[in-house]
N, C-alpha and C positions, 0 to 999 in steps of 0.2 A: 676292281672287281665289281662287276654287277650281279646285285642280287634278283633271280627271278622268282617272283610273286604269281600266284595261281590267277589265272585269268588277265595276266599283262605280257602282252607278247615284248622278244626280246627289242624291238626299235622302242614301242612305248617304255621300256625298263630303261633304256638307255638316255631317254627325254626327261626320265623322270629323274635321274641320276643328274643329269646336266643341271637341271635346275636347281635341286637341291644345292649341290655344288655352287653355281651361282648365287642363292641364298646366303651360304655359309659364308661365302669370301663378302658379301654384301655387310652382310652382319657385322665379321671382322673388321673390316675398312669402317665402320660408321662408329664400331666401338672405339677404333684406333683413335680416329681424327682428333676427338678433342685432347687426348693425353698428348699428343704432338706439337698441338696448337698451342697449349696451355699446360702452364706448370702452377701450381702452387706454393707459395711458401708462409710458413707459418712465422708471425712476426711476433716477438716477445717482447711483452711493455707491463708495467702494474711492480718490477721488480723480483728478480731472480724467477723470471717466465711465469708470473702469476695468470697474466692471459697471455693470450694468443688469437691473434687475428688473422684471418687467411689472406692473403694479398694474391691474386691469380695476376700469372704475366703471362700476357696473350703475344701475338706475332708481332702487333707494333712496338712490344716492350722488348722481344728479341731483336728485332733490327736495331733498335736505337741502344741497345747493349753493346751490338756487334761493331755499331757505329765509333762508340766511345772506345771499344779499346782496340778498334783499327787502327789508332792513333797510335797505339803502344808497339806496335811490330817491330820498330827498328831497334829497339833496345829493351834490358831490363828495368833499366829507371823510366824508362818511355812508357813500359806497362805500368809499373808502380803509380804512376802519375794519374794514366788510365784510369786504373782501379780506383784510384782516389774519385776521378768523376762518377765512377758508376756506382762508388758509393753513395755520392750526395742523390744522383739521379734514385737510388731504390730507396733512399729514407725520404724523397719526396713521393716517391708511389705509396710507401707505407705511411704516410699521412692519409693518404686519400682513403686509408682503410679504416684506420683507426679514427682520425677524426679531430685529434688532440696532436699539438705539436711540443714533444719533447724537448725539455730545458738542459742547456750542457750541463756536465756532469750529474752529479746524484745529490737531490735536496733532500735533507733531514726531514723526515717525517713524510715523505711521499710513499713509502712504501704500500704495495696496494692502490695505489692511485692510476686510476686508467690513463694510457697514455705516457706517463712518466717510466726512463729506463735506467735502471743500473748499468754497472760494467757487464754483468752477466747476462741481462738481455742484449746488451750492444755488442759483444763478443760473439752472443749465439747468432744474432741477424746478420752480423758483416760474414760469419761463418757461412751461413746458409746461402748469401748472396754469392759467395768465393766459389760454394759448388757449383751454383746455379753455371756460374760464368765456365767453371772445368768442364761440367757436362755437356756445355753448348761448344765446347771447343775454341773457348774463346782466348783461353791463356796459354800462350807461346812460351813463354820464359819464367812461370813461377808453377808450384805446386800448391797445393791447399793443407796445412798442417793443422793439427790438433790446436786446440785453446790453450794458451798458456796462462800464468799466472804468477804475481809475485806479492811479497807481503805478508805477513800473518800474525800481526801485530807483535809478537814478541821480539821482532826485530825492529820494533817501532815503527812499522809502516802498516797502511791500512791493506787488505787484501785487492787485490786488482787484478783482471782481466782483459785478455784481446785476441783476436783473431791472430792469425798466422801465416804468411806464405814464406815459401823455400825457393831461392833462383837454383838457376842452375849449378851455380859454384858452390851449392850446400848452405849458403847465408840464409838464418831466416829471420824474417821482417813481420814486425808485428802492425798490425793494422787496427788503430786502435781510435774507435768512431766515440768514446765516451765523453770526451772534452768539448768537442762541438756542439751546436746547437742542431736541432735536425736539418737535415739538408747541408749541413756544412761539410769541410775537407776534413778527414779523419788523419790522423797522425800516423803517418808512414816514416820509421825508423829501424836502424838493426834490430833485433829482439836481444841480443846483449846489453845495447845499451836501454834499452826500455826498460829491462829486468831489474837494472840498480837504481831508476830513478822512484823517487816518491809521489804522492799525487799530485803536490803542487809544483813539481818542477817540468811539466808538460803543459802541452794546450796551444802551444804557438810553434809547435815543432809540426813543419810540413817536409822533413827530409825525404826524399824518394831517390836521391842519387848515392 
């Protein structure tokens, strides 16, 4: 619909409407491009997500993740191996914005120390990455689950948490990046096995099959 204004002909009105429409489309396109070209993940560190560093993942990162996950298309086990590689790349990118390399596991007395991560930080960060991969349609054989936990002191085990993925058969898998140093391979194993473990019984587990 063209609105007629006093002193403006119908032809001029149509031209004015067209210019206004083009202006609006240009504004929408300009506002939309950054969101499409760049995603931001808030990386937790300092224990308990005390600090958050904004990691901007651009088109180059998206292409890198796509290439990594392409190697996992043939089977669920292959995709879990690719997810491991994606976690390693993600943690190297996280170092770029934090500037401090996280040590493996949790060091007593490091609470509130920038760059160091406990299991809460690690599980939140890994899950954020998994959601990013899912939102970019890079996961073919798995969906992203909620963070899982085990141990509550009364059972003789320390509290521990992990990110979770679920395969098409309904099996949940722990993706636990806490044991390895920053940029190292996470433990990936059936959640049912992870649930019964203690803190000292993992760290060398790289089971993806």
